[in-house]
N, C-alpha and C positions, 0 to 999 in steps of 0.2 A: 509535967506529965508527958509521957512518951507519945510521939505522933500517932503510933498505931493503936493507942487506947482511945482516941477520939472517935466520934461517930464516923463509921466508914463512909467514904465518898469516892465516886468514880468520875474522872474527867471524861465528858462525852462530846465535847466540841473543841477539836484540836487540829492545828495546822502544822504540818511538817514543811520542810523545804521543797516538797513537791507542790506546795502552793507557791508557785514560782515568783521570786522576787517580792514576797510578802511574808511567808513563813520563814523564820530564821532558826528553825529547830530541826536538825537532822534526826532521823529515827533512832540512831544509836544513843543520842543524848536523852531522848524521851525514855528509853528503857533504863538507862542508868539512873535517871531522876525518879522514875516510878518505883524502882526497887528501893532506892534510898528512902522514899516516902511510904514504903510498905503497902503500895497499891496493888491490888490483886487483878484489876481489869483496867483497860485503857482503850480509848477509841481513836481512830484516825478519821478526820472529816475535811479533807483538803478541798480547796475552792474549785468546784466544777469538774474535778477529775479524780481518777483512781490510780494515777501513776504509781503511787507508793503503796497501794493497798496490800498486795501479796508480799512485798518485802517487809512491810510492817507485821503481817501475820506471822511470817517465819521468825522474825526478830523477837516478837512477843512470846511465841511458843518457847523459843530457846531461853528466854529470860524468866520463864515460869509465870508469865502474865497472860490473862485471858484477853485475846485480841478482839476488839469490836470494830468491824469494818464498816465504814460509813462514808458519806460524802456530803459536803455542803453544796447543794444544787442551786442553780439559778432557775427561776420559774417565771414564765409569763402565763398566768392562769388562763387567759383568753385563748391563745393559740401559739404554739411554738413556730408556726408558719408565718406569723406576723413579722415582717422584716422591712419595715419602712419607718422613717422618722415622722412623727406627728407633731406639728407646731415646733419643729426644731428639737424635739425630744425623742429619745429612744423609747421603744416599747418597755413596759414594765419587766423588770428582771429581779424579782424578789428572791431573798435567800430562803433556803429550806434544808433542814438536816434530815437525812435518812440513814438509819442504822440497820444492818442486817442481823436478824435474829438467828438465822440458820442458813443452810446451804441454798435453800430456795430463795431466801432473801438476798443472798450474795449474787445469785444468778440474775434476779430482777434488778439489783443495783447495777450490775454490769450492762444489762440491756438498756436501762434508763439512761445511764451515762453515755453509752454508745450512741443512742438516738439523739441525745442532747447535742452531740457533735455532728452527726451525719444528717440530721433533719432540722434541728432547732438552732443551729449556730447563727448568731447575729450579735457581733461584738463579744458575746460570751456563749458558751454551750448551754442551751435552755431546754427545759421540759415544760409540760403544761398539764392542766387538769385531766385531759384525755388520757395521757400516759400514766398518770397516777392512778386513775380508775382501773387501768388495764394491768398494771404491774406493781401492785402494792403488797402482794402476798409475801409474808416473811419479813416485812419491814416495819420498823418503828419510826415514827415521824416526830421531830421537834420543830417548834415554830420558828426557831433560829433567833438571831441577834436583832439589833435595831434595823437591820436591812430586811427583816422578814415581813411578810405581808400583814400579819396581825399587828405587829408593832408599828408599822407604817400607818395603818388605819388609826391606831390609838394616838399616834403623834399628830395626825390630821384632825383629831377630835371626832373621829367617825366610829364611835364605840359600837353602834348597832351593826355597822358593816363588819367590824372586827369580830363581833359575836357570831354573825351569820357565817362568815368564812371559817371561824374556828369550829362551829358545829358541822360544817361541810367536811372539813378534814377529819373530825372525829367519827363521822359516819363512814368515810372511806377507810380510815384506819381504825376499824372497829376493834372490839375486844381490848380496849384500853391500850391501843398502840399509838395514840396521839397525845403529845404533852405540850403544854405551854411553857416556853423556855424563858427563864429569867437570868439576867447577868448583872453584876455590880462592879463596875470599874471606876466608881466615883463620879459618873457622868450625870449631869442634870437630867438628861432625857430618861435615863434609867431610874433615877429617883422618882420621876414622874410616872413612868409606865409600869413599874413593878407592882405598886398597889392596884393599878387597874387590871393587871393580869391576875392578881389574887382575887379581885372582885369577879372577874370573868370566870375564873375557876369555880368560885363558890356558886355562881349562878348556873353554870352549865354542867358541873361535875367533871370537867376535863382536868386531869391531874397536872400539877406543876412540877417542874424540874429546874435545877440551877446548874449553870455551866460557867466557864471562865474564858471561852474563846481564845485559847492559848495560841500565841504566835511566836513565842520564844520561851526558853526554859527558865532562866533566872531573871530577876528584876534588873540586874546589871546589864542584861543583853538589850534593854529597851532602846538605847541610842543606836546600837549596831543595826537593830531591826528598822529603826527610823531611816537610817542611811540606806539600807537595802530597799526600802520603799521608794526612796528618792531615785535609786538606780532604775527601779522598775518603771517609774513614772517620768523618767528623764528630766528630773528637776534638781534644783540646788537646795541645800539644807536651809539657806538663808532666804528662800523664796517665801514671802508671807502668805501667798495664796495657794500653796501646794497642798496636796493630800497628806495628812499626817494622822497618827493615832492620838486621841485626845488625852491619854494618860499612860503612865508606865506600868499598868496593872495587868497586862495581857500575858502573864507568865504562869508557870506551872505551880499553883499554890498548893499548900499542904491541906490535909484534912482540917487542921485547926483553923487555918486562915479562912477556908470556905465556911466552916461552922460559925465563925465570928461574923462573917458577912450575912449569913442567912439564918441566924439563930431565931429570927422572928418567924421563919417558915420552915420548921423542921421536916415537913413532908417533902419539900423540894430537895432536901439533902438525901433523905432515905430513898426517894424515888430513883436517884442515880444508881443505887444498889439494886433496886428492883429491875431496872432496865438492864444492868450489867448481868444479872442472873438469867434474864430472858434471852440474852445474846450469847449463845454458845455455838460458835461455828466450828465444825470439824470438816475441813475441805477434803474431799476424796478426789485428789488430782489423778487423772488417768495415766499420765505419762504419754509419750508420743503416740499419736494415732495416725496411721497412714491414710491419706485420701484414697478413694477407690478409682481404679483405672478401668474405663469401659473398653472391653476387648471387641474386636470385629466379629461379625457372624462367622460361624465355623469353628470357633474356639470356645471351649467350655469354661476356661478360667484364665486369669492373668498368668498363672504359672505355666500353663500350656502354651500360651502366646509368647511368653518370654523364652521358653525353650526353642520354639519355632524360629523366632527372630534371631536368637543367638546362633543357632545352627546355620541359618542362611547367611548371617553376617560373617561367620567364620569362613565360609566358602569364598566370600568376596575378598576377605583379607589375605587368605593364603592359597597359593596355587595347589598345594598338596596338603591334605588333612592327615597328619600323622597320628599314630596311636597316642603319642604324648599330648598332642593338641586336644584330641577328643576327650582323653581322660581328664585333663586340666579343666576343660569347659564343663564337663559333667560334674566334676567336684564342686566348682564354683556355683553352678546352678543349684545343686543339692543344698549347699549351705545357704544360699540366698532364699530359696523357697522354704527351707525348714525354719528360717528366721522370719518368714512372712514378709520379706522385703521386695518381693517381685514387683508390686505396684510402684514402689519407689523408683526402681530402675526404669520401668516403663514410662513413668511421668517425666523423669529427667531426659530420657531418650527422646520423648515427644517434643519437648520445647527446644531441645538442641537441633533436632531435625527440622523443626519449623524455622529456626534461625538460619540454618544452612540453605533451606529452600528459598529464603528471602534475601540471600546474599549478605547475610550478617556474619562477619568473621567470628569464629569460635576458637578458643585456645585448644591446643592438643591435650591439655590435661592440667590438673593442679592438685597437689596433695597426694595422698596415698591411693586415691581412686585410679590413678594411672596404672596401678599394679594388677588391675582386674582384666582378665581375658574377655569376660562377658561384656564389660564396658567397652572394650576395644571392638568387639564384634558388633555391638549395637551402635557404634559410632559416637558414643558418649565421649570417649577419649580417642586420641589419634597417635598414641605411642605404643609400639609393639612391646608388650610385657615379656614375651619370650626372648626377643632379640636382646633386650637389656637386662634380662634375668631379674625381673621385678616380682614381688611376692604378693599374692592375693591376701594372705593372712595378715599382712601389715594393714590392709584396708578393712577387712571384715574377718574377725577372728572367730573361728568355729568353737573355740574353747572359752570365749568371753563375749557374751551377747551385748552389743552396743549398736546404736544407730549408725548406718552408713552416712557418709557426709561428702557429697560431691560438691566441690566449689568450682563453679564454671566461669571462665573468663569469656567475656563478650567484647566486641568492639565498643570502645568507650562512648562513641557518639550515638550508637544505636541500641545500647543495652536496654533502655526504657521500652523499646518496641517489643522486646521479648517478654518483659514484665507485663506489658499491656495485653499481649497474646494470652499469657497464662491467666490473667484476670478475666478476660472475655471467655476463655475456654472453660474455666472451672466456676465462674460466677463471681461477681463483685462481692457477694456476701461471704465468700470462702477464701479470698486471697487478700493479703495486706502486706505492707512493709512493716518494719519494726522500729519502734521508738528508741532513740538514744538521748542522753542528756549532756549538755555542756555545763561545766562546773566553773565556779569562781576559783581559778588557780592563782598562784602567788602573784604573778605580774598583773593578771586581769583584775583581781580584787583590789590591789593597790591603786591601779589606774582608775577603776570605777569609783572607789571611795574618794580618791583625790579630786575627781571631777565634781562630785556632789558637795565636797567641802570647799569648792571654788579655789583650789590650789591651781595656780597658772599652769597651762598646758606644758610649757617647756620645762618647768620645775618638776611636774609630774613625770615627764619622760625621763628626766635625769635621775629621779628617785628609782624608777623602774629599771634603769640601766644598772643600778647597784645590785639588782637581784640576778644572780648567775643564770645564764641560758641553759636550761635543763628541763625536759618535759616532766621529770619527777621532782623538781624543786618545790619546796614548801618554805613558808616564812621562817619556821624554826631553823632550818638548815641555812637559809639565806642570812639570818642574823649571826649564826655561828661563823659564816664565811666572810661577812662584810663588816669591818669596823665602822665604816661610814654610816651604815644603817643604824647601828647601835648609838653612835654619837648623835645622829639626827633625832632619834626617839628621845634621847636624854634632854633635848632642847625643850621638850614639853609642848604645851599649847596645842596647836592644830596638828603637829606631827605626832604627839602622843595619842590624840584622838584617831588620827589616820591609822596608825598601826594597831591600836587596840581594836578598832572596828574591823580592820582587815583580818586580824587573827580570828575573831569571832565568826566572820562570814566566809573565811577561806574553806573551800571544798563544798560549799552549798550548791545546789542545782541552780543554774542560771536560766537555761532555756531548753526547749525541746528541739530535736532535729530527727532526721530519718537515717537509719543505719545505711551505710554506704552500699551494702550488698544483700542483706538479709531479706528474704521474702518467705512468708508462711502460707501454706495451702492447707485448709482444714478439711476434715472428713465430713463435718457438718458446717453450718453457719458459724463463723468465727466468734460471734457474740455469745455462743454457748460455752466458750472456753476462756475468753479474755475480753476486757473492755477495749473499745476502739476509740480512736480520735481522728479527726480530719485536720491536716495541716492547713492553717489559715492562708498561707501564701501559695502553696502548690496544689492544694485540694486533694493530695494523696491521703489515702486511708492507711493508718498504721495501728499496730497494737499499742496499747498504753504500757504494757509490760515490756521490759527490755529482754535482750536475747538470752540472758542467762536464766530466765524464768519461764520462757514460753513452752519449752518442751515438756516441763512438768505439768503444764496446763492442758496438754493433749495436742499440741501443734508440732509440726515438723518444719524445721527451718531449712531453706535452700538458699544457697548463696549465688547471686547473680552479680558478678564483679565486672566492672568496666576496666579494661586494660588498654591503656593508650598505645602500647606497643603493637597490639593487633590492628588498631586504627592506622598506625604508622605503616605497617606492612601492607595494608589494603591500599592506602594512598600511593605507596611506592609501586605496588603492582599496577595500579591504574595508569600511572605515568609511563611505566615500562611497556604496557600493552598498546600504547599509542605507536610504539615501534614494532613490538612483537606481540600480536594479539593472543598467541598461544601460551604466553608465559604464566607460570604459577609458582609461588614461593613454596607450595607444598611438594613440588616435584623437582627440587633443585638437587644438584650433585652434592652428596653428603661428605665427599672427600675432595672438595675443590681446593687445589693447591694455592690459588690466589687468596682465598679466604684465610687459610691457616698461615700463610706467609704474613698476611696483614696482622693477624692476631699475635703471631710470634714476634712481631716488631712492637707489640704493645699498643697498636693503633686501634683502640677499642672505644673511643669516645662515641657515645650514643648507641653502643651495642648493649642490648638488654642484659642486665645483671653483671656486666663486665666493664662498665665505664669508669669506675673509680680509679684514682691514680695508683692506689695500692694494687688493685687487680691488674692494672696495666704493667706494673713492674713484674708481677708474678707471671703474667703471660710471657713476657720477654724471657724470663728465666726458665719457665717450664717448656716453652716451644711446643705447644699442643699440636697433635697430628691427627686427632680424630675426635668425634663428639664425646666419646667416653672420657677423654681427657678433660673436656670442658665440663662434663657432669661432675667429675671429681673435684676440680678446682672450684666450681660453684658451691659444692657441698662443704669444702674445706675452708673457704674464705668467710669465716665468721668466728666470733669469740669462742675459745676452747679448742676446736680442731685446727685452728690456724697454726698452732704449735707444731703440727705434723706436716705442714706444707714443705719445709726443707727436706724432710725424709722422702716425701712423695717425689719431689722434683729431682733430688739427687739419685734416687733409685731409677727414675725414668730416664735420666740423662746418662746413666752408667757411671756416675761418680762414686756410688757405693753399691755393694752387692744387694740384690733383692733377697730377703730372708723370710721364711715362714716358720711360725712357731710349731707347726706340724706339717709334714709333706702333703697330707690329705687336704690342707686348706689352700693349696696352690690354685686349683681350678676356680675357687671362689674369690681369691684375692689378687689374681694376676692382673686384672684390669686396673687395679689401684696400686700395683707394684709392691704388694705385701703390706700396705697400710690399710687398717680398718677405717673406712670412711663413712659407711652407711649403716643405718639401723638394720637394714635387711641383712647385711653381712654379719652383724652380731647374732641375728636369729639363725642364719645358716651355720655359723660356727658352733652354736649350741646344739644344732641338729647333728652335725657331723661328729663332734667330739663326745657329746653326752647323750645322743639318741633322742633329743627332745622332738616332739611334734612341732611344726612351725607355729601352731596356735599357742602352745605352751612356751615356745621360745619367745614369742611376742610378749607374753606375760612376764617372763624373766627380764626382757629388755626394759619393760616399764618399771619393774621393781628396782632394777639397777639404776635407771635414770632418776627415780625419785629418792634413791638412797635411804630407803626405810630399813633400819638396822635389823630388826627382828625378822622381817620378811626376807631380807637378803641372806641372813644366816640360814634360814630354812631352805632357800633356793640353793645355797652353796652345798648343803648336805645332799640335796636331790641331784645336783649337777655332778658331784663326785661319784655318787652311786651309779648314775647313768654312764659316766665315763668308764668306771671300773667294770660295769657289765659288758662294755665293748672291748675289754681287755687292756685298758689303759691304766697307768699307775696313778695312785692318789696324788703324788707330787706333780705329775704332768697335768692332771685335772685342775689342781689348785692354781698352777701357773696360768693355764688358759683362762680360768674363771677370773683371776685377778687382772689378766690382760684385757678381758672384755669390759670390766667395770667402768673405767673412764670413757671408753668408746661408746658405751650404752647411753651415757649422759651427753656426750658430745656429738655422737653420730647423727647424720642428717637423713631425712627420708629420701631414699634414692628415687622413688617414683616421682616426687615433686622436682627433684634436681634434674632428672631426665627431661621431664615435660618442659621445664623452663629453659633448659640448655638447648633444646630443639628450637624454641623461639629465639633464643640468643643467637644460635647458629644462622637462622634465617636472616636476622637483622645484619649479622656480620657478612653473610654472602651478598646481600643487597648492597651493603656499603662498599665491599671490595669490587664488585662487578658493575654496579650501577650507581656510582657516587653522586652524580648530579640529581638523579631521581630520588635517591635516598635522602639527601640533605634537603631537597625541596619539600619532600613529605615531612621531614622533621620540623622544618620551619612552619609549615601549615599546622602541624600538630601542637606547636608551642606558641601560637599567635597570642593566646591569652595568658601566657606566662612570661612576662618581660625579661626576667633574669635568664631563664633558660633559652629564650629566643635569642637574646643578645649573645649568649655563650655559643650557641650553635651557628649563628651567623659568622662569628669570628673563626670558629673551627673550620667551617666550610671554606672561608677565604684563605685560612692558613694552609689548607690542603690544595690550594691552587685553583679552586673553582671560581669562575666569574659570576658575580651576581648582578644581573641587569636591573636598573631602576624600574619602578612601576611605570607603566604606560597605558593610557586609556585605550590604545589601539592594539596592544599585543599581550597585555597581562590578562590572566584569568582571575577568577575569584580567589583561588588558592595559588600557592607557589607552583610554577610549572617549569618545564624544561624545553628549551629550544636549542637543538644541536647538543652541545655539551655545556650550555650555559643555563643557570637558574634565573628565572624571570620572577621578579617580586610580585606577589599576589596583591590585588587591589584591596582585598579584605584585611590585609596586614597593615594597612595605613590606619593610624589612630583616627578615631571619629568617623570612620567609614564602615558601615554595617554590611553584613553578608547579603542581606535581602536586596538592598539597592544595587549592589555590585552585580548580582545575578541579572537584574534588569538591564544594566549597562552592557554586559557581555552578550545577553540574548539579542539586544537590538543590533549590536555590532555584527554578530554572526548572521543575523537575518538580512541586514541591509548594507553590509560592508563597513569598512573602517570610517571613523569620523574624520571629516576633512579639516576641520579647525574647531576652535572653542565654540563659536556660534553654532556651527553644525551640531555639535554635541548637545548644546542647550536646547536646540530646536527639536532634536529627536528623542530626548528623554522626557519622562513624565515630570511635569513641573513640580509635582508634590515631593519628588525625591531630590530636588535641587536646592536644598536649604543652604544658606550662606556658609555655615560652619563646615559642611561637607565639601562644598566647592573649594573653599579656602584650603582645606586639608589636602585635597587632591592637587591643587596648584603648588602648594608649598613642598609637597613630596615629589614634585617633578613629573606628575602623570601627564602633563601637557607639554613637556619640554620639546618633544619632537615636532611640534606644530609651528615652530619658528618665532614664538613670542616668549620673552623671558618671564620669570615668575613675578617680579614686582609689577610689571606692566599688566599682567592678567589680574593680579590682586587689586590694582588700582581701578580697573574697569569692570570687575565682576558684577557689582550691583547694577551698573548701567546696562550691562549686557543682558542680565536676567530680565530687567524691566523692558528692554527693547524686544527681546524674544517673546515675552508675555504679551506685549502690545500687539505684535504681529499675529499671535495666536487669537487674540480677541477679534482683530480685524477679520481674520479668516473665518472665525466662528460666526460673525455677523454678515458674511457673504461679501465683504468689501474686497476680498482677494480670492480668486479661484484656487481651489486646492491643486489645480493642474496648471496654474499660471507659470509660464516659462520664465517670467521676469522675476520670480521670487528670489532666485539665487542672486540675480543682479542687484535686487533691492537690498539683500543682506549686506552687500558690499558697501552700502551707504553708512554702516556702522564702523567707525574707525577708532583705533586705540592710539593714543599718544604714547610713544615709548618712554618708559621710565628707566633710569639707570639701574643696571643689575646690582644685586647685592654683593657686598664683599664676601670673600670666600668663607671667613669665619661665621658670618651670619647665615650663610647658606648651609654650612655644616651643622650649625646648631639646630636649625629647623628640621633638617633631615634626620638627625639623631632623635629629636623629640617625636617625630611622626613615624619614623621607620625603624628606629633602634640601631641604625648603623649609618655610616657616611657614604654618600654616592660620589660627591664631587671632589673627594680627596680625603685627607685625614689630618686632624689637628697636629699630629706629630710630624707631618711633612715639613713643617717650618723648622724642625730641629734636626734635619738630616745632617747638616754640617757638624753640629755638636755631637750627634750620634757617631759619626765617622771618626771624630777626633777623641772622644772621651769614653765611649762604651767599649768594654773589654770582653763582652761575652755575647754569644748568639743564643737566645732563649728558645729557639725553635723546638729543641728537645731537652727540656731542663733535666730530665732524668739521667742524661748522659754527661752532664756537666761535672766538673770536679767539685765535690762538696767540701766546704770549709775554707775555700780560697776567697780572699777578698776580691770583689769585682765591682765594676761600675755599670750601672744601667740607667737609661732614661725611659720613663714609662708614664702612662696615664693611669690615674687611680679611678677604678670603675666601681668599687664598693668599699665601704668602711664599716667594720662590725666591732664596736667596743665590747670588751669582755672583762668581767670582774673576777679576779683570781681568788683563791681560797683565803689569801691574806687580806683581801679587800682592796687590792690595788687594781687600777684600771689599765688595761693594755688594749691592743686592737689587732684584728686580723684584716688584712687588706687584699683586694684583688687588683692586680696590675695588668695592664695591656700595653705591649709595645708593637712595633711593626711586624713582629714575628709570631707572637703567641700571647696567650693569657695565662697568668700563673698566680699562685698565692704568695702572700708576704706576711711577715709578722713584725709587729712593733711592740717591744716589751715596755713595761710600765714607765721606766725613766725616760725612754725615748719618746713614748707617746705623750707624756706630760710636756716634753720639750718642744715637740713638733705639732701638737694637735691643733693649735691656732692657725697654722698655715695650710693644713690638709683639708681638701674638699674633693668630692666626687667630680670627675671630669678634669681635675687639675693635672698638669704635666710637670713632673719633677725629675731632678737628678737624684739617684740613690747610690749609696755605698753600702755594701753588705756582702753576705755570702749565702749560697744555697745550702740547705740542710735537709737531711733525710732521717734525723735521729728519732723522729716521732714514731717511726715504724709504719707498718701496713702500707708502705709505698708512698706515704704522704711527704711531699717535698714542699718546702717553703723558703722564701728568700728572707733571711734575717737581716732586718734593716739596722744599720749602724748610724747613718747620717742621711739627712734629706736636704736638698737644695731647692728652694722655691724657684730659682732661675737655673734651669739645666746647664746654662752656659757657665755657671760657677763651679760645675763639677770639674775637679782637676783631671787633666789628662794623665793616664797612667803609663809608665814606661813598660812596653811589652817586649818580650824577648823570644817568645815561643808561639808558634802556630800549631794548634792541635787539629787534626782532621780525622774524624771517625769514618771508616769505610764499611760498606756492606761485606758480609762474610764471603760473598761470592766474588769479591774483588781479586782477580788473578789474571785476567786477559791482558796481553801486551798493549792492545789499543786503549784499554782503560788507563794504564799507567802513562801512555804517551800523551793523552789528553791532559792529565794532571801536570805532567812535566812541562807541557807547553804553557800552562797557566803559571807555573812557578817561574819559568824563564821570562815571561812577559812582565810579571809583577815582582821582579827581583828587589830584595830589600835586606833588612837586618834581622828578621825573625827566623830562627831555626825551625824547620818543619819537622813535625812528628806525626807519623801515620799510625792510626790505631785500628786494629781489627780485634774485636772483643768476643770471647766465648761466653763469659759470665757477665756480671753486672758491676764489677769492680773497675773504676776508671784507670787504676794503676796497672791493670793486668793485660797481658797479651799486646804489648806495645812493639810496633816495628818502627825503629827510628831510621831516618834517612842519613844519619851519621854526618850531618853538617854539609852534605852535598848541595842541598838547596836552602836558600834563605829568601824569605819573601817580604813584601811590603804590607804593613797594616793599613788597609784602606777599604772603603765600601765596595769599590769596583772589584777588587780581588775577591772579597767575601762573596759577593753576588755571583761572580763567575764560577767559583768553586761550588757554591750551593746548588747551582743549576746542573752540576755533574750528577748523573743518576746514581753513581756509585757512592756518593758522599751522603752520609747520614747527618753529620753535624760538623761545625767548625767553630773554634773559639781561640782567643789569644790570652796569654797571661805573661 
């Protein structure tokens, strides 16, 4: 008999993967199975939350299934406020199923669930009888599973108590809205209690209903769900005492299977249909509703207030208000007010102004909002849209109504303060952050399942390494790319179980987190629109629905982003102000020659948006001369438009003529040398050539970008007609239209590019003009990012900056600058917290430098002087200036602490006067027996471990002789080296990253550091297999290989051919030529005289070749000395030439 001919049945108790690490069934699979079983209705009842409720609603509607929105609540009948252990036990938290009958019920469900988190959370989000009495309208209640209160009473043989509570529920959920729930998973407890529930129903008249408590879709998913439960409870599968499901019957059963289980109680089956028929939710989602902005007295409306503030702001921004400015402002205001977005602009303006008033750095703009003159006048943005020819219509299109979206960057460290202000200003009930969900991605799910299967950690790691590094990677693709994964699974046993479970669990939700930027502000209390939850760790209130759903619910999302670059600029400004109190990064020279010279040399490490090696090469080739050049390069350096970079650079540099498809386009395209770079340019071209309004031009741009064939064909007809109306030929119109198509897809938002390029220029200016302050601020910014911290330390040292070791007497909390030297910040030492450092510095500033170690211990709070902290300070060299070596202090630190503590106690009991002049003399009675200082290697190891760099020297110093005899290339500027030529280097390995190729072979990407620089290296599969056993991080090796740039995008890597565990084994290479690259400005006689003197001093057998390059080709523009000079290959000569300011690089081959 066909499934759909059986007695109709509806599943009313079901858990999706939003029952985190318990439900193993994604919503999509529910819908597929429900349709296959011909089910007309289906419920969602996740544990204690509504995370998936709205997503389930939309999916069910799309599948033609009636969605029943519900939740399996946790309930403490006595009080949700009861939050203490009694006799070592938690308060009651019984299960209870609530299903929404209608929209009223849905809103009550949201309110109950929100209150469970915000008021009742204790281990779990809980409701109580009080809340059920208050918010039961529109809800149907089921007594739930064995964890429900009625079943628990029956299991305790408390039948009368069960009956009493059942009658209470029936009275609250009157009109037959309360049902006694039966389940049958073959469990002894259910066999015992189901007849008791039938008896209870017969005695009270409370109807019965049957469910199956679904946690996975197919019976074959039971093992995967069991392993998921192990992941959630942090247990192993073989743990006999762990939580587990007692049978494999918690799957989505058919009508027939449910009928066979409950044929003895047909009304329990038919009641599922009665409930399904009573649950008919049609949600009337309002779309985004803007919160109200209260205007000051004297203004009748937000619109009037917005016009006033915009007009006043315009006067502050511009010395002269031209007719063009006034017309543009009025146009924007009309559009904003007609769309009723005036409140939105005022709210954003308000919290930005609050941030500025409280010295919190705010970015100049982000996204298309920087194109608004109103936003610029209000101080929302700080980029002049007129100066940079930015379009308002790209932000807010009068021909296409959509929500404005200001994404605002704040200082990374103080972003939360702005969110706190908004929360206090608009009320905690109306402001929340937004939930996001972490999922079990390919590597994560394999690692989690391997752990619960008790596969050894190292083996698990090796298996995960077979999965290619790619954020979009999934197990299907990984198996296609890795033969080793396929072979591993074929071995069967635990490996077959691992991959079977991993495939079934891949993509499921694993945990909740909070969206990095999103904040919602409601017109009314948020609970009227969405369910809320409180993060158990942070206490932050967030919406349960994710960002893609909240606008439909009536909420407006605002992005409060934390940008570390703004924090960097602020830290740098603060350091500079110690020398120049009037300095401000907002008022710097926008045409600073020093800055553009630095960028033109490609020295853009740590320059916002421009620090990649590829961008450095492009900067060298492009030779940017103003911010507009930076804007264009920023927009072009991304997949797609990157192909137009050569045309842009060649046109700018005069290597090819600048051409325009139509002379009328010159004004619009001249800043990009005839290349269409921006979306705004596409819009302007459509306006100029075909008479489009800018609003319609934006619609055209969107259609072109999405490549919708039918819509594109219609637009082409419209474009041609518009062009012909302006007297152009059809052929020319088609040429322009077809020219625009690829750019519409590739083109970048100029408003965003300008805003971020302004920030980029500020960082470049600071780096060029205040290098010590800039790098000190960078090191402070990256103290919690070890890899970046180590990289920036090396770059700062490579650029000739001295980094002074930490000192208890002259270091601040963060990195600081003394003269032109960077002083290591005490908070940068591992195991040393910022709070305690503030105490040390405050005491020093108040009462003067610490005289010695005992003086330090005496003056600081004893609670802050734990042994681990003191040992870290000592090992890092913070007390080196006090005349006692590190091992001696370490040997006596415990005794010194005891001695000082004893003196404190004596003082406290009056045995020593606080003003006793002999105290200092008494301190001298504590002596330290000197311990032999550490060997250099031991000292270096502790410095690297605690500071991230070496103070007392460098491990490679021991190889200087080998370097001078065997190394054939100077890596200071790898981009200028001859690519493809075999060279010798000696370097330290600072990072090893294995990578699985598409063929399943394992290779590795390395990071190498020598005494000149840090650079990337590649070890191909055969070489990696040959050398992987000898390679380790911090090892120093000799390498033979060649530098390569064939990967494009300016990426340079050293392709390793051979590795020598002992660098001394690296064969000396016969060198015959010395190549010296010179600055382009090299022309003065005295510059040549200095070089000639060096050549004569270090005469030898290597012919000199001087290079001045216009382009990036090492073979181009060579000036040879014609054999007049031959020099010696030695370290001393190389160092002397490197110190010549005219020399960019030197190498031998």
